C-alpha positions in Angstrom: 0.6 -31.5 3.3 -0.8 -29.7 6.3 -3.9 -27.6 6.1 -2.2 -24.3 6.8 0.2 -25.0 3.9 -2.7 -25.5 1.6 -4.2 -22.3 2.9 -1.0 -20.4 2.0 -0.7 -22.0 -1.4 -4.4 -21.3 -2.2 -4.1 -17.7 -1.2 -0.9 -17.3 -3.2 -2.5 -18.8 -6.3 -5.7 -16.8 -5.9 -3.9 -13.5 -5.4 -1.7 -14.2 -8.4 -4.6 -14.9 -10.6 -6.7 -12.0 -9.4 -3.8 -9.4 -9.6 -2.8 -10.7 -13.1 -6.4 -10.4 -14.3 -6.8 -6.9 -12.8 -3.5 -5.8 -14.4 -4.5 -7.3 -17.7 -7.8 -5.4 -17.6 -5.8 -2.2 -17.2 -6.9 -1.3 -13.6 -4.7 1.5 -12.2 -6.5 2.2 -8.9 -4.6 0.6 -6.0 -7.8 0.6 -3.8 -9.5 -1.7 -6.2 -6.6 -4.2 -5.9 -6.8 -4.0 -2.1 -10.6 -4.4 -2.0 -10.6 -7.4 -4.3 -7.7 -9.1 -2.6 -9.4 -8.5 0.8 -12.6 -10.1 -0.4 -10.7 -13.1 -1.8 -8.7 -13.4 1.5 -11.9 -13.3 3.6 -13.7 -15.9 1.4 -10.8 -18.3 1.4 -10.0 -18.0 5.1 -13.7 -18.8 5.9 -13.4 -22.0 3.9 -10.4 -23.2 6.0 -12.2 -23.5 9.3 -10.3 -26.6 10.5 -7.1 -24.9 11.7 -5.6 -25.5 15.1 -6.4 -22.9 17.7 -3.0 -21.1 17.6 -3.1 -20.8 13.9 -6.8 -19.7 14.0 -6.0 -17.0 16.6 -3.2 -15.6 14.4 -5.4 -15.7 11.4 -8.2 -13.9 13.2 -5.8 -11.1 14.2 -4.6 -10.7 10.6 -8.2 -10.8 9.4 -9.2 -8.0 11.8 -6.4 -5.8 10.5 -7.2 -6.5 6.8 -10.9 -6.0 7.4 -10.2 -2.6 9.1 -8.2 -1.5 6.1 -11.0 -2.6 3.9 -13.6 -0.6 5.8 -11.3 2.5 5.8 -11.0 2.4 2.0 -14.7 1.8 1.6 -15.5 4.7 3.9 -13.1 7.0 2.0 -14.7 6.1 -1.3 -18.2 6.7 0.1 -17.1 10.1 1.5 -15.6 11.0 -1.9 -18.8 10.0 -3.7 -21.1 12.0 -1.3 -19.0 15.1 -1.5 
């Protein structure tokens, strides 16, 4: 099994477990799901550093998009708390 296949399987399992746990706990806020899934994604992708350069470049682009969304949601929550 190639390393990027293991990455995809690991992400799928982690997202499934995390989302099931959040749903079981009765979480209704979609931003919580996005933030937790983003953190899990960032942690797991950091652990898979031995990807080929093309796969790493694609993963870095996706990571930038996900991190930007994460920062937007955090900024909106901070603005809501401060106002």
